[in-house]
LOMARFI-664035 format. One record per residue (C-alpha): residue number from 0; x negated, y negated, z. Coordinates in steps of 0.2 Angstrom, whole numbers, plus 5000, padded with zeros to 4 digits. Layout:
BEGIN
NUM	X	Y	Z
...
END
This chain:
BEGIN
0	4549	4455	5570
1	4545	4448	5585
2	4562	4447	5596
3	4564	4435	5613
4	4569	4443	5628
5	4583	4429	5627
6	4591	4435	5608
7	4597	4450	5601
8	4592	4458	5586
9	4606	4454	5577
10	4604	4433	5581
11	4584	4434	5578
12	4587	4441	5558
13	4585	4458	5565
14	4574	4463	5551
15	4557	4472	5547
16	4545	4459	5536
17	4538	4473	5526
18	4556	4483	5519
19	4568	4471	5524
20	4577	4483	5535
21	4586	4480	5552
22	4572	4483	5566
23	4568	4478	5582
24	4552	4481	5594
25	4552	4488	5611
26	4542	4496	5624
27	4544	4512	5634
28	4541	4513	5652
29	4536	4530	5656
30	4534	4535	5676
31	4523	4549	5682
32	4526	4558	5698
33	4510	4567	5706
34	4515	4585	5713
35	4534	4584	5712
36	4537	4602	5720
37	4522	4615	5723
38	4524	4624	5704
39	4519	4608	5695
40	4504	4595	5698
41	4514	4583	5689
42	4530	4579	5682
43	4531	4564	5667
44	4549	4557	5661
45	4554	4542	5652
46	4563	4530	5661
47	4569	4514	5649
48	4567	4505	5633
49	4565	4488	5637
50	4564	4475	5622
51	4545	4470	5617
52	4537	4453	5621
53	4522	4446	5616
54	4516	4445	5636
55	4515	4465	5635
56	4499	4464	5624
57	4497	4479	5612
58	4490	4490	5626
59	4498	4503	5639
60	4499	4494	5658
61	4502	4499	5672
62	4515	4492	5683
63	4516	4502	5698
64	4504	4513	5706
65	4507	4519	5724
66	4498	4535	5722
67	4513	4547	5722
68	4524	4539	5707
69	4513	4527	5692
70	4526	4518	5681
71	4519	4511	5664
72	4522	4502	5651
73	4520	4506	5632
74	4522	4491	5621
75	4525	4490	5602
76	4538	4500	5596
77	4544	4496	5581
78	4562	4505	5577
79	4569	4502	5559
80	4588	4509	5554
81	4590	4518	5537
82	4605	4522	5529
83	4602	4539	5528
84	4601	4541	5548
85	4619	4532	5550
86	4627	4548	5553
87	4616	4551	5568
88	4617	4532	5574
89	4637	4534	5571
90	4636	4553	5581
91	4627	4541	5596
92	4637	4526	5597
93	4652	4541	5599
94	4644	4550	5612
95	4651	4541	5627
96	4635	4533	5631
97	4623	4529	5619
98	4606	4532	5621
99	4589	4529	5616
100	4579	4542	5611
101	4561	4545	5613
102	4549	4558	5610
103	4533	4560	5623
104	4516	4571	5624
105	4507	4576	5637
106	4488	4578	5634
107	4482	4598	5635
108	4466	4593	5642
109	4471	4580	5655
110	4493	4586	5661
111	4493	4570	5670
112	4490	4560	5655
113	4507	4555	5645
114	4514	4544	5632
115	4526	4541	5622
116	4525	4543	5604
117	4542	4538	5594
118	4558	4529	5597
119	4575	4534	5589
120	4594	4527	5590
121	4599	4544	5578
122	4607	4561	5589
123	4602	4568	5571
124	4582	4565	5573
125	4583	4569	5590
126	4591	4586	5588
127	4576	4587	5574
128	4562	4585	5585
129	4570	4594	5599
130	4572	4609	5586
131	4554	4609	5581
132	4548	4609	5601
133	4546	4591	5606
134	4548	4585	5622
135	4562	4571	5620
136	4570	4561	5632
137	4584	4551	5631
138	4588	4532	5642
139	4601	4522	5642
140	4605	4509	5626
141	4606	4491	5631
142	4626	4486	5627
143	4620	4471	5615
144	4608	4483	5604
145	4624	4494	5606
146	4632	4483	5596
147	4620	4477	5584
148	4618	4497	5579
149	4638	4498	5578
150	4637	4481	5565
151	4626	4491	5557
152	4635	4508	5557
153	4648	4501	5554
154	4642	4494	5536
155	4634	4508	5531
156	4644	4525	5537
157	4656	4534	5527
158	4660	4551	5535
159	4661	4564	5522
160	4681	4568	5515
161	4687	4586	5526
162	4691	4598	5513
163	4702	4609	5518
164	4699	4627	5514
165	4712	4640	5505
166	4713	4655	5519
167	4704	4671	5513
168	4722	4680	5511
169	4728	4667	5498
170	4715	4671	5485
171	4712	4686	5476
172	4698	4698	5480
173	4686	4693	5466
174	4688	4676	5474
175	4687	4679	5489
176	4666	4676	5498
END
């Protein structure tokens, strides 16, 4: 899906053509700092997730490099929303400050080189990545996209009803776990 910078995903249809799922295309901006301290040669971080524009092309593009700080735009990521991740979206939205979660990798042979792998809006998916020892950064989610995500989540997320458990003291010894 191509979403222009002036349209929200909801205005442009917000659906991936292949699956009919709500989707948005984005680009990730990463920053590399040379010798941030005496223990590291390089420090990498995700600094922004922006709506994808066709003018970005398909290859990474250096936006700024002054010898100390280098910012690179990585275009062409498609984020699709999935019903089975609705609870993760809800957790992100109710955190107080919704964010993008971005998994990124560093080149083992060339530590000054890093790139984003994937993006998500699911708190639970980010937790799975962190459990797998992945590098995950988060950056603020723009209000227009947060509203789009909230509309999807409101439609598809239904919290499981809480079940009251009887205190163990009210159960016979055979029924206790």
